[in-house]
DSSP file (Angstrom, degrees, kcal/mol; ACC not computed):
  #  RESIDUE AA STRUCTURE BP1 BP2  ACC     N-H-->O    O-->H-N    N-H-->O    O-->H-N    TCO  KAPPA ALPHA  PHI   PSI    X-CA   Y-CA   Z-CA
    1    1 A M              0   0    0      0, 0.0     2,-0.5     0, 0.0    53,-0.2   0.000 360.0 360.0 360.0 144.6    8.3   -8.4   -1.1
    2    2 A I        -     0   0    0     51,-3.6    51,-0.4     1,-0.1     3,-0.1  -0.862 360.0-157.6-100.3 127.9   11.0   -6.2    0.2
    3    3 A R  S    S+     0   0    0     -2,-0.5     2,-0.4     1,-0.2    -1,-0.1   0.857  79.8  26.1 -75.7 -35.4   12.2   -6.8    3.8
    4    4 A E  S    S-     0   0    0     49,-0.0    -1,-0.2     3,-0.0     2,-0.1  -0.995  80.7-126.1-130.9 132.5   13.7   -3.4    4.4
    5    5 A A        -     0   0    0     -2,-0.4     3,-0.1    -3,-0.1     2,-0.0  -0.479  36.8-105.4 -70.7 144.8   12.7   -0.1    2.8
    6    6 A S    >>  -     0   0    0     -2,-0.1     3,-2.2     1,-0.1     4,-0.7  -0.366  49.9 -81.6 -66.5 151.0   15.6    1.7    1.2
    7    7 A A  T 34 S+     0   0    0      1,-0.3    -1,-0.1     2,-0.2    -3,-0.0  -0.301 119.8  16.2 -54.3 130.8   16.8    4.8    3.1
    8    8 A G  T 3> S+     0   0    0     -3,-0.1     4,-0.5     1,-0.0    -1,-0.3   0.072 103.0  93.4  91.8 -24.7   14.5    7.7    2.3
    9    9 A D  T <4 S+     0   0    0     -3,-2.2    -2,-0.2     1,-0.2     3,-0.1   0.914  95.2  29.7 -67.5 -42.1   11.7    5.5    0.8
   10   10 A A  T >< S+     0   0    0     -4,-0.7     3,-0.6     1,-0.1    -1,-0.2   0.462  96.9  90.8 -99.0  -1.6    9.7    5.1    4.0
   11   11 A A  T 34 S+     0   0    0      1,-0.2     2,-0.2    -3,-0.1    -1,-0.1   0.937 102.0  13.7 -64.7 -51.1   10.5    8.4    5.7
   12   12 A E  T 3< S+     0   0    0     -4,-0.5    -1,-0.2    -3,-0.1     2,-0.2  -0.519  80.5 171.1-128.7  65.0    7.7   10.7    4.4
   13   13 A L    <   -     0   0    0     -3,-0.6     2,-0.6    -2,-0.2    22,-0.1  -0.495  25.3-146.3 -77.3 143.5    5.1    8.5    2.8
   14   14 A V        -     0   0    0     20,-0.2    20,-0.5    -2,-0.2     2,-0.3  -0.951  21.2-154.0-109.7 112.5    1.8   10.0    1.7
   15   15 A W        +     0   0    0     -2,-0.6     2,-0.3    18,-0.1    18,-0.2  -0.613  18.5 169.8 -91.5 144.2   -0.9    7.3    2.2
   16   16 A F  B     -A   32   0A   0     16,-2.1    16,-2.7    -2,-0.3     2,-0.3  -0.982  14.9-156.8-147.5 160.6   -4.1    7.1    0.3
   17   17 A K        -     0   0    0     -2,-0.3     2,-0.1    14,-0.2    14,-0.1  -0.921  32.9 -90.7-134.7 160.8   -7.0    4.7   -0.2
   18   18 A S    >   -     0   0    0     12,-0.4     3,-1.2    -2,-0.3    12,-0.0  -0.434  21.0-138.8 -71.4 140.7   -9.6    4.1   -2.9
   19   19 A S  T 3  S+     0   0    0      1,-0.2     3,-0.3    -2,-0.1    -1,-0.1   0.645 104.5  63.1 -71.6 -13.7  -12.9    6.0   -2.7
   20   20 A Y  T 3  S+     0   0    0      1,-0.2     2,-0.4     0, 0.0    -1,-0.2   0.512  92.7  66.6 -83.6  -5.8  -14.5    2.7   -3.7
   21   21 A S    <   +     0   0    0     -3,-1.2     2,-0.5     9,-0.1     7,-0.2  -0.495  66.5 136.8-118.5  60.5  -13.3    0.9   -0.6
   22   22 A D        -     0   0    0     -2,-0.4     7,-0.1    -3,-0.3    -3,-0.0  -0.935  31.9-163.9-116.3 122.0  -15.2    2.6    2.2
   23   23 A G    >   -     0   0    0     -2,-0.5     3,-1.6     1,-0.0     5,-0.1  -0.233  43.7 -83.3 -91.5-175.6  -16.8    0.6    5.0
   24   24 A P  T 3  S+     0   0    0      0, 0.0    -1,-0.0     0, 0.0    -2,-0.0   0.783 131.3  45.4 -62.3 -28.1  -19.4    1.7    7.6
   25   25 A D  T 3  S-     0   0    0      0, 0.0    -3,-0.0     0, 0.0     0, 0.0   0.417 110.4-121.6 -95.4   3.0  -16.8    3.3    9.8
   26   26 A G  S <  S+     0   0    0     -3,-1.6    -5,-0.1     2,-0.1     3,-0.0   0.567  97.5  77.3  73.7   8.6  -15.1    5.0    6.9
   27   27 A N        +     0   0    0      1,-0.1     2,-0.3    18,-0.0    -5,-0.1  -0.222  54.4 116.6-144.1  47.4  -11.8    3.3    7.6
   28   28 A S        +     0   0    0     -7,-0.2     2,-0.3    16,-0.1    -2,-0.1  -0.463  56.4  63.0-122.4  60.9  -12.1   -0.2    6.4
   29   29 A C  S    S-     0   0    0     -2,-0.3    15,-2.9    -7,-0.1    16,-0.3  -0.957  80.0 -79.3-160.9-179.8   -9.6   -0.8    3.6
   30   30 A G  E     - B   0  43A   0     -2,-0.3   -12,-0.4    13,-0.2     2,-0.3  -0.558  36.8-150.8 -86.0 157.5   -6.0   -1.0    2.6
   31   31 A E  E     - B   0  42A   0     11,-2.8    11,-2.2    -2,-0.2     2,-0.3  -0.944   6.5-158.0-125.7 150.2   -3.9    2.1    2.0
   32   32 A I  E     -AB  16  41A   0    -16,-2.7   -16,-2.1    -2,-0.3     2,-0.4  -0.932   6.9-165.6-126.9 154.9   -1.0    2.5   -0.3
   33   33 A A  E     - B   0  40A   0      7,-2.0     7,-3.0    -2,-0.3     2,-0.6  -0.995  16.5-142.6-135.9 131.6    1.9    4.9   -0.5
   34   34 A I  E     + B   0  39A   0    -20,-0.5   -20,-0.2    -2,-0.4     5,-0.2  -0.847  20.4 179.0-102.5 124.6    4.1    5.2   -3.6
   35   35 A A        -     0   0    0      3,-3.1   -26,-0.1    -2,-0.6   -25,-0.1  -0.672  47.1 -92.0-112.4 170.3    7.8    5.8   -3.2
   36   36 A P  S    S+     0   0    0      0, 0.0    20,-0.1     0, 0.0     3,-0.1   0.844 121.8  13.6 -54.7 -37.2   10.4    6.1   -6.0
   37   37 A R  S    S+     0   0    0      1,-0.1    19,-0.7   -31,-0.1     2,-0.3   0.516 126.5  40.9-117.1  -8.1   11.3    2.4   -5.9
   38   38 A T  E     - C   0  55A   0     17,-0.2    -3,-3.1    18,-0.1     2,-0.5  -0.922  58.8-137.3-141.2 161.1    8.5    0.8   -3.9
   39   39 A V  E     -BC  34  54A   0     15,-2.9    15,-2.6    -2,-0.3     2,-0.4  -0.995  25.9-152.8-117.0 126.6    4.8    0.6   -3.2
   40   40 A H  E     -BC  33  53A   0     -7,-3.0    -7,-2.0    -2,-0.5     2,-0.4  -0.814   9.0-165.7-103.1 139.9    3.9    0.4    0.5
   41   41 A V  E     +BC  32  52A   0     11,-2.8    11,-2.7    -2,-0.4     2,-0.3  -0.983  13.0 163.7-129.0 135.2    0.7   -1.2    1.7
   42   42 A R  E     -BC  31  51A   0    -11,-2.2   -11,-2.8    -2,-0.4     2,-0.5  -0.949  41.0-101.0-144.7 165.7   -1.0   -1.1    5.1
   43   43 A D  E >   -B   30   0A   0      7,-0.5     3,-1.6     3,-0.4     6,-0.2  -0.779  23.4-145.4 -88.4 125.2   -4.3   -1.8    6.8
   44   44 A S  T 3  S+     0   0    0    -15,-2.9     3,-0.4    -2,-0.5   -14,-0.1   0.686  99.3  58.1 -67.4 -16.9   -6.3    1.5    7.4
   45   45 A K  T 3  S+     0   0    0    -16,-0.3    -1,-0.3     1,-0.2     2,-0.1   0.582 114.5  36.5 -85.5  -9.9   -7.7    0.0   10.6
   46   46 A N    X   +     0   0    0     -3,-1.6     3,-1.9     1,-0.1    -3,-0.4  -0.563  66.7 169.7-141.9  71.0   -4.1   -0.5   12.1
   47   47 A L  T 3  S+     0   0    0     -3,-0.4    -1,-0.1     1,-0.3    -2,-0.1   0.784  81.6  45.3 -60.3 -30.8   -2.0    2.4   10.9
   48   48 A G  T 3  S+     0   0    0     -6,-0.0    -1,-0.3     3,-0.0     3,-0.1   0.435  98.8  96.5 -91.4   1.0    0.9    1.5   13.2
   49   49 A G  S <  S-     0   0    0     -3,-1.9    -3,-0.0    -6,-0.2     0, 0.0   0.100  87.3 -46.4 -79.3-166.5    0.8   -2.2   12.3
   50   50 A P        -     0   0    0      0, 0.0    -7,-0.5     0, 0.0     2,-0.3  -0.221  54.4-159.8 -65.0 152.6    2.8   -4.2    9.8
   51   51 A R  E     -C   42   0A   0     -9,-0.1     2,-0.4    -3,-0.1    -9,-0.2  -0.933  10.3-137.3-129.3 153.1    3.3   -2.9    6.3
   52   52 A L  E     -C   41   0A   0    -11,-2.7   -11,-2.8    -2,-0.3     2,-0.4  -0.885  12.6-164.7-105.7 144.6    4.2   -4.6    3.0
   53   53 A A  E     +C   40   0A   0    -51,-0.4   -51,-3.6    -2,-0.4     2,-0.3  -0.985  16.2 170.8-128.7 121.7    6.7   -3.0    0.7
   54   54 A V  E     -C   39   0A   0    -15,-2.6   -15,-2.9    -2,-0.4    -2,-0.0  -0.872  37.5 -96.4-126.8 159.0    6.8   -4.4   -2.9
   55   55 A T  E  >  -C   38   0A   0     -2,-0.3     4,-2.2   -17,-0.2   -17,-0.2  -0.309  37.0-113.0 -67.4 159.4    8.6   -3.3   -6.1
   56   56 A Q  H  > S+     0   0    0    -19,-0.7     4,-2.4     1,-0.2     5,-0.1   0.858 118.9  54.5 -63.2 -33.6    6.5   -1.2   -8.5
   57   57 A G  H  > S+     0   0    0      2,-0.2     4,-2.2     1,-0.2    -1,-0.2   0.911 107.9  48.1 -64.8 -42.8    6.7   -4.1  -10.9
   58   58 A A  H  > S+     0   0    0      2,-0.2     4,-2.3     1,-0.2    -2,-0.2   0.889 111.7  50.6 -64.7 -39.0    5.2   -6.5   -8.4
   59   59 A W  H  X S+     0   0    0     -4,-2.2     4,-2.7     2,-0.2     5,-0.2   0.923 109.3  50.5 -64.2 -44.3    2.5   -4.0   -7.5
   60   60 A A  H  X S+     0   0    0     -4,-2.4     4,-2.3     1,-0.2    -2,-0.2   0.903 110.6  49.8 -60.6 -41.8    1.6   -3.6  -11.2
   61   61 A D  H  X S+     0   0    0     -4,-2.2     4,-2.5     2,-0.2    -1,-0.2   0.910 111.2  49.3 -62.6 -42.4    1.4   -7.4  -11.6
   62   62 A F  H  X S+     0   0    0     -4,-2.3     4,-3.1     2,-0.2     5,-0.2   0.929 110.7  49.1 -62.8 -46.3   -0.9   -7.6   -8.5
   63   63 A V  H  X S+     0   0    0     -4,-2.7     4,-2.3     2,-0.2    -1,-0.2   0.911 112.1  48.9 -61.9 -42.7   -3.2   -4.9   -9.8
   64   64 A T  H  X S+     0   0    0     -4,-2.3     4,-1.0    -5,-0.2    -1,-0.2   0.941 113.8  46.5 -60.6 -47.6   -3.4   -6.6  -13.2
   65   65 A Y  H >< S+     0   0    0     -4,-2.5     3,-0.7     1,-0.2     4,-0.3   0.934 114.2  47.2 -59.8 -48.5   -4.2  -10.0  -11.5
   66   66 A A  H >< S+     0   0    0     -4,-3.1     3,-1.2     1,-0.2    -1,-0.2   0.858 107.9  55.3 -65.4 -35.9   -6.8   -8.5   -9.1
   67   67 A S  H 3< S+     0   0    0     -4,-2.3    -1,-0.2     1,-0.3    -2,-0.2   0.720 103.9  55.8 -71.7 -19.0   -8.6   -6.5  -11.9
   68   68 A E  T <<        0   0    0     -4,-1.0    -1,-0.3    -3,-0.7    -2,-0.2   0.499 360.0 360.0 -88.1  -4.4   -9.1   -9.7  -13.8
   69   69 A R    <         0   0    0     -3,-1.2    -1,-0.2    -4,-0.3    -2,-0.2   0.418 360.0 360.0 -99.1 360.0  -10.8  -11.5  -11.0
């Protein structure tokens, strides 16, 4: 996990969520934003809340792990 986003990485993020991850209120999942060096993750129910920023390699490892479960 990256403690501070690099300058420019977090300034203008475009967030998106999976169409497979829709709850009854239409806003019940995680969202990601891809920057040049990082992938940012947040809770769609708490847009102003805490975020995770991980390297693209760490994100790829997570996706591989999650898809195998």
